[in-house]
C-alpha positions as CSV (number, residue, x, y, z in Angstrom):
1,G,92.4,83.3,9.1
2,S,94.9,81.2,11.0
3,G,96.1,81.4,14.6
4,A,98.6,79.6,16.7
5,S,96.3,76.6,17.4
6,A,93.4,76.8,14.9
7,D,92.2,78.0,11.5
8,V,89.0,80.1,11.2
9,F,86.7,80.0,8.2
10,R,83.5,81.8,7.2
11,A,80.8,79.1,6.9
12,H,77.1,78.7,6.6
13,D,75.0,76.8,9.2
14,P,72.0,75.3,7.4
15,V,70.2,74.6,10.7
16,L,70.5,78.2,12.0
17,E,70.2,79.5,8.5
18,R,73.0,82.0,9.0
19,D,76.7,82.6,8.3
20,V,79.0,81.7,11.2
21,A,82.7,81.7,12.0
22,L,84.0,78.1,12.1
23,K,87.1,77.5,14.1
24,L,88.9,74.2,13.5
25,F,91.5,73.3,16.1
26,R,94.6,71.5,14.9
27,S,95.3,69.5,18.1
28,R,95.0,65.7,17.9
29,D,95.7,65.2,21.5
30,P,92.7,63.4,23.1
31,E,93.0,65.1,26.4
32,Q,93.2,68.5,24.9
33,R,90.3,67.8,22.5
34,Q,88.2,66.7,25.4
35,R,89.0,69.9,27.3
36,L,88.0,71.9,24.2
37,L,84.7,70.1,24.0
38,E,83.9,70.8,27.7
39,E,85.0,74.4,27.4
40,G,83.1,75.1,24.2
41,R,79.9,73.7,25.8
42,L,80.3,76.0,28.7
43,M,81.1,79.0,26.5
44,A,77.9,78.3,24.6
45,K,76.0,79.1,27.8
46,V,77.5,82.6,28.0
47,R,75.1,85.2,26.9
48,H,76.4,88.8,26.9
49,P,76.3,91.6,24.3
50,N,80.1,92.1,24.5
51,V,81.0,88.4,24.2
52,V,80.9,86.6,20.8
53,Q,78.1,84.0,20.9
54,V,79.3,80.4,20.7
55,Y,76.6,78.2,19.0
56,G,78.2,74.7,19.4
57,I,81.2,72.5,19.3
58,E,81.6,69.0,17.9
59,E,84.2,66.4,16.8
60,H,84.3,65.0,13.3
61,D,86.9,62.7,11.7
62,G,89.3,63.4,14.6
63,S,89.0,67.2,14.3
64,T,87.4,69.6,16.8
65,G,85.3,72.4,15.3
66,L,83.6,75.3,17.1
67,W,81.1,77.5,15.4
68,M,80.2,80.9,16.6
69,E,78.7,84.3,15.8
70,L,80.3,85.9,12.7
71,V,81.4,89.3,13.9
72,E,82.1,91.9,11.2
73,G,84.3,94.9,12.0
74,E,87.8,95.9,12.9
75,D,89.9,94.7,15.9
76,L,91.2,97.4,18.2
77,D,94.8,96.7,17.3
78,T,94.1,97.7,13.7
79,I,92.2,100.7,14.8
80,V,95.0,101.9,17.1
81,E,97.6,101.2,14.3
82,S,95.6,103.3,11.8
83,G,94.1,106.0,13.9
84,G,96.4,106.3,16.9
85,P,95.8,105.9,20.7
86,F,92.4,106.4,22.2
87,S,91.4,109.2,24.6
88,P,91.2,108.1,28.3
89,A,87.5,108.7,28.2
90,E,87.0,106.4,25.2
91,A,89.4,103.8,26.7
92,A,87.5,103.9,30.0
93,L,84.3,103.1,28.2
94,V,86.0,100.3,26.3
95,G,87.3,98.9,29.6
96,Q,83.9,99.0,31.3
97,Q,82.4,97.0,28.4
98,L,85.2,94.4,28.5
99,C,85.0,94.2,32.3
100,S,81.4,93.3,31.9
101,A,82.2,90.7,29.3
102,L,84.9,89.2,31.5
103,A,82.6,89.1,34.5
104,A,80.1,87.0,32.5
105,I,82.9,84.6,31.4
106,H,84.2,84.2,35.0
107,Q,80.6,83.7,36.2
108,A,80.4,80.7,33.8
109,G,83.4,79.1,35.6
110,L,85.9,80.0,32.8
111,L,88.9,82.1,32.2
112,F,89.5,83.8,28.9
113,R,93.3,83.8,29.1
114,D,94.0,85.6,25.9
115,I,92.6,89.1,26.2
116,K,94.4,91.5,23.8
117,L,93.6,94.2,21.3
118,Q,93.5,91.8,18.4
119,N,90.7,89.8,20.2
120,V,88.4,92.8,20.7
121,I,86.3,93.6,17.6
122,R,84.5,96.8,17.1
123,E,81.4,96.1,15.1
124,R,80.1,98.5,12.4
125,G,77.6,99.9,14.9
126,G,80.3,100.5,17.5
127,N,79.5,97.6,19.9
128,L,82.6,95.7,21.2
129,K,82.9,91.9,21.1
130,L,85.4,89.8,22.9
131,T,86.4,87.1,20.5
132,D,88.6,84.0,20.1
133,F,87.8,81.4,22.7
134,G,90.7,79.1,21.8
135,S,92.7,79.7,24.9
136,G,90.1,79.7,27.6
137,V,90.3,77.2,30.4
138,R,88.1,76.1,33.2
139,T,88.9,77.5,36.6
140,T,88.6,74.0,38.1
141,D,91.2,72.5,35.8
142,L,94.3,74.8,35.9
143,T,97.1,72.6,37.2
144,T,98.2,71.1,33.9
145,E,97.6,74.1,31.6
146,R,100.3,75.4,29.3
147,I,101.0,79.1,28.8
148,S,99.4,80.7,25.8
149,G,98.5,84.1,24.5
150,T,100.7,87.0,23.3
151,P,103.6,87.2,25.8
152,Y,103.4,90.9,26.5
153,Y,99.8,90.5,27.7
154,L,100.7,87.6,30.1
155,A,100.7,88.2,33.8
156,P,104.2,87.8,35.3
157,E,103.2,84.8,37.5
158,L,102.2,82.8,34.3
159,L,105.8,83.2,33.0
160,D,106.9,81.7,36.4
161,G,104.7,78.6,35.9
162,V,101.9,79.7,38.3
163,A,98.3,78.7,37.3
164,A,96.1,81.2,35.5
165,S,93.5,83.0,37.6
166,P,90.8,85.7,37.3
167,Q,93.6,88.1,38.3
168,S,95.7,87.1,35.3
169,D,92.7,87.9,33.1
170,I,92.5,91.3,34.8
171,Y,96.2,91.8,34.2
172,A,95.7,91.2,30.5
173,L,92.8,93.6,30.3
174,G,94.9,96.2,32.0
175,V,97.7,95.7,29.4
176,T,95.0,96.0,26.7
177,L,93.9,99.4,28.0
178,Y,97.5,100.5,28.6
179,R,98.3,99.9,25.0
180,L,95.0,101.3,23.8
181,V,95.9,104.8,25.2
182,S,99.7,104.7,24.7
183,G,100.4,102.4,21.8
184,Q,103.0,100.8,24.0
185,F,103.3,97.8,26.4
186,P,104.1,98.3,30.1
187,V,106.8,95.6,29.8
188,E,108.7,94.7,26.7
189,A,111.6,92.3,25.9
190,D,112.9,90.1,23.1
191,T,112.9,86.8,24.9
192,V,110.9,85.1,27.6
193,D,113.9,85.2,30.0
194,E,114.3,88.9,29.3
195,L,110.6,89.5,29.8
196,Q,110.8,87.8,33.2
197,D,113.7,90.1,34.2
198,A,111.8,93.1,32.9
199,H,108.8,92.2,35.1
200,R,111.1,92.0,38.1
201,D,112.1,95.6,37.4
202,G,108.4,96.6,37.2
203,P,106.3,98.1,34.4
204,R,106.8,101.4,32.8
205,H,104.6,104.0,34.5
206,L,101.7,104.9,32.2
207,L,102.2,108.6,32.7
208,D,105.8,108.2,31.4
209,A,104.4,106.6,28.3
210,R,101.7,109.3,27.9
211,P,102.0,112.3,30.2
212,D,98.7,114.0,29.3
213,L,96.5,111.2,30.9
214,P,94.4,112.0,34.0
215,A,96.3,110.7,37.1
216,G,93.3,108.7,38.3
217,F,93.0,106.9,35.0
218,A,96.7,106.0,35.0
219,T,96.5,104.8,38.6
220,T,93.5,102.6,37.8
221,I,95.4,100.9,34.9
222,E,98.5,100.4,37.0
223,K,96.6,98.7,39.7
224,A,95.2,96.2,37.1
225,I,98.8,95.4,36.0
226,A,100.4,95.2,39.4
227,G,103.1,92.5,39.6
228,D,101.5,90.8,42.6
229,P,98.1,89.4,41.8
230,A,96.9,90.3,45.3
231,D,97.5,93.9,44.5
232,R,95.2,93.9,41.4
233,F,91.4,94.3,41.4
234,A,89.7,91.3,42.9
235,T,87.0,91.2,40.2
236,P,86.2,92.6,36.8
237,G,83.3,94.5,38.5
238,E,85.7,96.2,40.9
239,F,87.9,97.2,37.9
240,A,84.9,98.6,36.0
241,A,83.8,100.7,39.0
242,A,87.3,102.2,39.3
243,L,87.3,103.0,35.5
244,Q,84.0,104.8,35.9
245,E,85.2,106.7,39.0
246,S,88.3,107.8,37.1
247,E,86.1,109.3,34.4
248,S,84.1,111.3,36.9
249,V,87.1,112.5,38.8
250,A,88.8,113.6,35.6
251,G,85.8,115.8,34.8
252,G,84.9,117.1,31.4
253,R,82.6,115.5,28.9
254,R,82.1,111.7,28.8
255,R,82.0,110.4,25.2
256,Y,79.6,107.6,24.7
257,G,81.5,105.2,22.4
258,I,78.8,102.5,21.9
259,A,77.4,104.5,19.0
260,A,80.2,104.8,16.5
261,L,79.6,107.5,13.9
262,L,81.6,106.8,10.7
263,V,81.0,110.3,9.4
264,V,82.4,112.8,7.0
265,A,79.2,114.7,6.4
266,V,76.1,114.8,8.6
267,A,72.5,115.5,7.6
268,V,69.5,115.6,9.9
269,V,66.4,114.1,8.3
270,A,62.9,115.1,9.1
271,Y,61.0,113.0,11.6
272,W,58.0,110.9,10.9
273,G,55.3,109.3,13.1
274,W,51.6,109.5,13.6
275,P,49.5,112.3,12.0
276,A,51.7,115.3,12.5
277,D,49.6,117.4,14.9
278,Y,52.8,118.2,16.8
279,E,56.1,119.9,16.2
280,L,59.6,118.7,16.8
281,D,62.6,121.0,16.5
282,A,66.0,119.2,16.1
283,T,69.5,120.5,15.7
284,L,72.7,118.4,15.6
285,H,75.6,120.1,17.5
286,R,79.4,119.6,17.7
287,L,80.4,119.8,21.4
288,N,83.5,121.9,21.8
289,P,86.3,121.5,24.4
290,D,85.3,124.8,26.0
291,Q,81.8,123.4,26.7
292,T,80.2,125.5,23.9
293,R,78.2,124.0,21.0
294,T,78.3,124.6,17.3
295,A,75.2,123.9,15.3
296,L,75.7,121.6,12.2
297,A,73.7,121.9,9.0
298,A,73.2,119.3,6.3
299,G,76.6,118.7,4.5
300,D,78.8,120.1,7.3
301,S,81.9,118.1,8.0
302,V,83.0,116.5,11.2
303,T,86.3,114.8,12.0
304,V,87.5,111.8,14.0
305,G,87.4,112.7,17.7
306,D,84.5,115.2,17.5
307,S,81.8,114.9,20.1
308,L,78.2,115.2,18.9
309,G,74.8,115.8,20.5
310,L,71.3,116.3,19.3
311,E,69.1,119.2,20.7
312,L,65.4,118.5,20.7
313,T,62.2,120.3,21.6
314,A,58.7,118.8,21.2
315,S,55.3,120.4,21.4
316,T,53.8,117.3,23.0
317,P,55.3,114.3,24.9
318,L,56.9,112.1,22.3
319,Y,58.7,108.8,22.0
320,V,61.9,109.6,20.1
321,Y,64.3,107.2,18.4
322,V,67.5,108.3,16.7
323,F,69.4,106.2,14.1
324,N,72.6,106.7,12.2
325,E,72.6,105.4,8.5
326,D,75.8,105.1,6.5
327,S,76.2,105.4,2.8
328,R,75.8,101.7,2.3
329,G,72.4,101.6,4.0
330,N,73.7,100.1,7.3
331,A,71.9,101.6,10.3
332,W,72.1,101.4,14.1
333,G,70.4,103.0,17.0
334,L,71.8,106.1,18.8
335,F,68.9,106.7,21.2
336,P,67.6,105.5,23.5
337,L,70.6,103.6,24.9
338,D,69.9,101.0,27.7
339,A,73.3,101.6,29.3
340,V,72.4,105.3,30.1
341,G,68.8,104.8,30.9
342,H,65.6,104.7,28.8
343,E,64.2,108.2,29.0
344,N,61.2,108.0,26.6
345,P,58.8,109.7,26.3
346,L,60.5,113.1,26.1
347,A,58.6,115.8,27.9
348,A,56.9,118.6,26.0
349,G,58.2,122.2,26.1
350,V,61.6,121.2,27.4
351,T,64.9,121.3,25.6
352,H,66.5,117.9,25.6
353,F,70.1,117.1,24.7
354,L,70.7,113.6,23.5
355,P,72.1,110.9,23.9
356,A,71.1,111.3,27.5
357,T,68.4,113.8,28.5
358,A,69.5,113.8,32.2
359,D,73.2,114.0,31.7
360,A,74.6,116.7,29.4
361,S,78.1,115.3,29.8
362,L,77.4,112.4,27.5
363,A,78.0,112.6,23.8
364,W,78.3,110.5,20.7
365,I,81.9,110.4,19.3
366,V,83.1,110.3,15.7
367,D,85.6,107.4,16.0
368,S,86.5,106.6,12.3
369,V,86.3,108.0,8.8
370,G,83.4,107.2,6.6
371,G,81.2,108.7,3.9
372,S,78.2,111.0,3.8
373,E,75.8,109.8,6.5
374,R,72.4,110.7,7.9
375,I,70.8,111.0,11.3
376,H,67.2,109.8,11.3
377,I,64.8,110.9,14.0
378,V,61.6,108.8,14.5
379,A,59.0,110.5,16.7
380,S,55.6,109.2,17.8
381,P,53.1,109.9,20.6
382,A,53.1,106.1,21.3
383,P,56.0,103.7,21.6
384,V,57.2,102.3,18.3
385,A,57.6,98.5,18.3
């Protein structure tokens, strides 16, 4: 694909023995090329599950090339265009993952500077990746930078010529979440001059764009996109904490979006493990808005937006692992999930409700349409390597 400043190709790295994404920058300006080299080398030190891994950057025949992890999936802009806005619970989870990614980038002494829905990829397993490092700049070298990024995501001070900062990244993330739940931008205009005028008038209130949102969630997003950088969250961690708090204040069931189930039909497959001198009863449930549950049998249909959970009872303490397999043979883990605590082994004689045995408010969510799929349960008296 092609962007404003570079072309991206699928390539093969013979040293790493893997396919990679190769980004070739068009700039021939020596100063900018040097900045790209320094930035790329810093980016290569960032290790985070929600940040695309940069493997290296080099110059060859006057061109600068950066190769990185090849991420396969859909960007959030495409998902919103095809499936509509996210629920506030889903958006809060997305926001917490992206805040974590942004904190890792800032800790490396960098700014991302181009956060937008198009630059967030949801992988087939549901994990989110922040991609496209072409616009990032060092926090120690901001005085000569030029404005880049989609204008609607730019903090108002950038349009006035003020240097980028961690707060301008937080603003862009706030706009990303605003659009994720509403399909709109807080400030829109046809020209840069008109956009500056619109910023002076203030952003559209999120509840005006989508009245059914919890007030706490809307307030959190509006703080992130405040016109004055001093009124925004000081750090990505502070933003993430506010998003988490907005979930708990809103009440109801939290949907755990890391495990994306691309499901039209669900089947529970028998477990396997060591010699079966134990019993494991398992039932997949749809979690209803009124807090009731509907048991699902093999071949039952689910739809996008459904919340799912797995009820388990074991006759002896067991290490349980749950996987989702799609019709193409792709598989990913649903339990245990590090982000909600590793709760193996499951105690005997107790009814457990996954994905989190200690928190019945968590659930897996069906977030896109797929084919017939299976839930595999692996059970063993000892940990499975």
